[in-house]
C-alpha positions as CSV (number, residue, x, y, z in Angstrom):
1,M,86.8,92.4,82.7
2,L,90.0,93.6,84.4
3,L,91.5,97.0,84.1
4,D,94.8,95.4,83.1
5,N,96.3,96.5,79.9
6,G,98.3,99.3,81.4
7,W,99.5,97.2,84.3
8,K,100.4,94.3,82.0
9,N,102.3,96.7,79.8
10,W,104.4,97.7,82.9
11,N,104.9,94.0,83.7
12,I,103.0,93.9,86.9
13,E,103.9,91.0,89.2
14,R,100.7,90.4,91.0
15,D,98.1,87.6,90.9
16,R,95.1,89.9,91.1
17,I,94.8,93.4,89.9
18,E,92.1,96.0,90.2
19,S,88.9,95.2,88.4
20,V,86.9,97.8,86.4
21,A,84.2,97.7,89.1
22,E,86.8,98.5,91.8
23,H,88.3,101.3,89.6
24,I,84.8,102.8,89.0
25,Y,84.0,102.7,92.8
26,G,87.3,104.3,93.6
27,T,86.7,107.1,91.1
28,C,83.2,107.8,92.6
29,I,84.5,107.8,96.2
30,L,87.3,110.2,95.2
31,A,84.7,112.5,93.5
32,I,82.6,112.5,96.7
33,A,85.5,113.1,99.0
34,I,87.0,115.8,96.9
35,D,83.6,117.5,96.6
36,S,83.3,117.4,100.4
37,E,86.7,119.0,101.0
38,Y,87.0,121.5,98.2
39,K,84.6,123.9,96.4
40,I,84.0,122.0,93.2
41,E,81.8,123.8,90.6
42,A,80.2,120.7,89.2
43,D,77.0,118.7,89.6
44,L,78.3,115.8,91.8
45,E,75.3,113.6,90.9
46,K,76.1,113.9,87.2
47,V,79.8,113.4,87.8
48,V,79.2,110.2,89.7
49,F,76.8,108.9,87.0
50,M,79.4,109.8,84.3
51,L,82.1,107.9,86.3
52,V,79.8,104.9,86.6
53,I,79.0,104.6,82.9
54,H,82.1,105.9,81.1
55,E,83.9,102.5,81.3
56,L,81.1,100.6,79.5
57,E,83.1,100.4,76.3
58,E,85.7,98.2,78.1
59,I,83.1,95.4,78.1
60,Y,83.9,94.9,74.4
61,I,87.2,96.7,73.7
62,G,89.1,96.2,76.9
63,D,91.3,98.8,78.5
64,L,93.2,100.5,75.6
65,T,96.3,102.4,76.5
66,P,98.8,104.5,74.5
67,F,100.9,101.3,74.3
68,D,98.2,99.7,72.2
69,K,99.1,102.2,69.4
70,I,95.6,103.3,68.7
71,S,94.8,106.9,67.9
72,I,92.5,108.9,70.2
73,E,90.0,109.3,67.3
74,E,90.0,105.5,66.6
75,K,89.6,104.7,70.3
76,R,86.6,107.1,70.6
77,K,85.0,105.7,67.5
78,I,85.2,102.0,68.6
79,G,84.4,103.1,72.2
80,K,81.2,104.7,71.0
81,E,80.3,101.7,69.0
82,A,80.9,99.5,72.0
83,V,78.8,101.7,74.3
84,E,76.0,101.7,71.7
85,K,76.1,97.9,71.7
86,V,76.1,97.6,75.5
87,L,73.1,100.0,75.8
88,E,71.2,98.7,72.8
89,G,67.5,98.6,73.5
90,M,67.6,100.7,76.6
91,L,65.0,103.5,76.8
92,K,67.7,106.0,78.0
93,Q,70.3,104.8,75.5
94,E,70.8,108.2,73.9
95,E,71.0,110.0,77.2
96,Y,73.7,107.6,78.5
97,I,75.6,107.7,75.2
98,N,75.5,111.5,75.4
99,L,77.0,111.3,78.9
100,T,79.9,109.1,77.8
101,E,80.5,111.5,74.8
102,E,80.4,114.4,77.2
103,F,83.0,112.6,79.4
104,N,85.2,111.9,76.4
105,A,85.0,115.5,75.1
106,G,86.1,116.8,78.5
107,I,84.6,120.3,78.0
108,T,82.0,120.7,80.8
109,N,82.9,121.2,84.4
110,E,81.4,117.7,85.2
111,A,83.4,116.0,82.5
112,K,86.6,117.8,83.5
113,F,86.2,116.8,87.2
114,A,85.2,113.2,86.3
115,K,88.4,112.9,84.1
116,L,90.5,114.3,86.9
117,C,89.1,111.7,89.4
118,D,89.6,108.9,86.8
119,K,93.2,109.8,86.3
120,L,93.9,110.3,90.1
121,E,92.4,107.0,91.0
122,C,94.7,105.3,88.5
123,D,97.7,107.2,89.9
124,I,96.8,106.2,93.5
125,Q,96.4,102.5,92.4
126,C,99.8,102.7,90.7
127,K,101.4,104.1,93.8
128,I,99.9,101.2,95.9
129,Y,101.3,98.7,93.4
130,C,104.7,100.3,93.5
131,E,104.7,100.3,97.3
132,E,103.8,96.6,97.2
133,D,106.7,96.2,94.8
134,C,104.5,94.7,92.1
135,L,105.5,97.4,89.6
136,N,109.1,98.2,89.4
137,I,110.7,100.7,87.0
138,K,114.0,98.7,87.3
139,N,112.4,95.5,86.0
140,P,114.5,94.7,82.9
141,K,111.3,94.0,81.0
142,N,110.4,97.7,81.4
143,Q,113.5,99.0,79.6
144,L,111.7,99.3,76.3
145,H,109.2,101.7,77.9
146,I,111.9,103.7,79.6
147,Q,113.6,104.3,76.3
148,K,110.6,106.2,75.0
149,E,111.4,109.9,74.7
150,S,108.5,111.1,76.9
151,I,109.4,108.6,79.7
152,E,113.1,109.4,79.5
153,R,112.2,113.1,79.9
154,L,110.2,112.4,83.0
155,I,113.0,110.3,84.5
156,K,115.5,113.1,83.8
157,Q,113.1,115.4,85.7
158,G,113.3,113.1,88.8
159,A,110.7,110.4,88.3
160,D,112.2,107.3,89.9
161,S,109.2,104.9,90.0
162,I,106.4,103.9,87.7
163,S,104.1,105.8,90.2
164,D,106.1,109.0,89.7
165,L,105.8,108.5,85.9
166,F,102.1,108.2,86.1
167,I,101.7,111.3,88.3
168,E,104.1,113.4,86.4
169,N,102.6,112.3,83.1
170,D,99.2,113.6,84.4
171,R,100.7,116.7,86.1
172,H,99.6,119.0,83.2
173,I,95.9,118.2,83.7
174,F,96.2,118.4,87.5
175,K,98.1,121.8,87.4
176,G,96.5,124.6,89.4
177,K,93.6,122.5,90.6
178,E,92.8,121.0,94.0
179,I,93.7,117.6,92.6
180,E,97.3,118.7,92.1
181,E,97.6,119.0,95.9
182,I,96.2,115.5,96.3
183,A,98.5,114.1,93.6
184,N,101.5,115.7,95.4
185,Y,100.4,114.2,98.7
186,V,100.1,110.7,97.0
187,K,103.5,111.1,95.4
188,E,105.3,112.2,98.6
189,N,103.7,109.8,101.1
190,N,103.5,106.1,101.7
191,I,99.8,105.3,101.0
192,L,99.9,101.8,102.5
193,K,101.2,103.1,105.8
194,L,98.3,105.6,105.9
195,K,95.8,102.7,105.8
196,K,97.2,101.2,109.1
């Protein structure tokens, strides 16, 4: 299963895109690194476990995005049914379902931190794709997305790449947290040059 709906919606021009497993690994490494560098008030072991299992629903329902025109309530309902199906017969089924529900509710410190890592990893991956010129806001196929009011607003505020759109769209959840500093760094720097 590929984490691809969002990238396909933005008409990515790349033979291979990040898999769900790569995304999960990236979120876990981010959580570990951020916990190392900042004082995070969350149980890191629980956060990592949450990050590992929260994508189980995608085995059956795929990577649903806002472009799929499905409500949050409906996505949670079918997501929970998918997780129950994946975990059917496991002795710790209820415990794992509760963890995915905790992640989705986003109320506990662990769930909030896990969600931030999940969003940030996606934003970093988007930045890399933009730097590789695989995602281009000027691609004529993306004009339908750009005409959406929320996206037009972000562009008027200075977003000039799909990566900027992703980061600015998530800005409200990063605001005032250590992750906002990291998101700003990602936005302002060339990630691929940092790897060399």
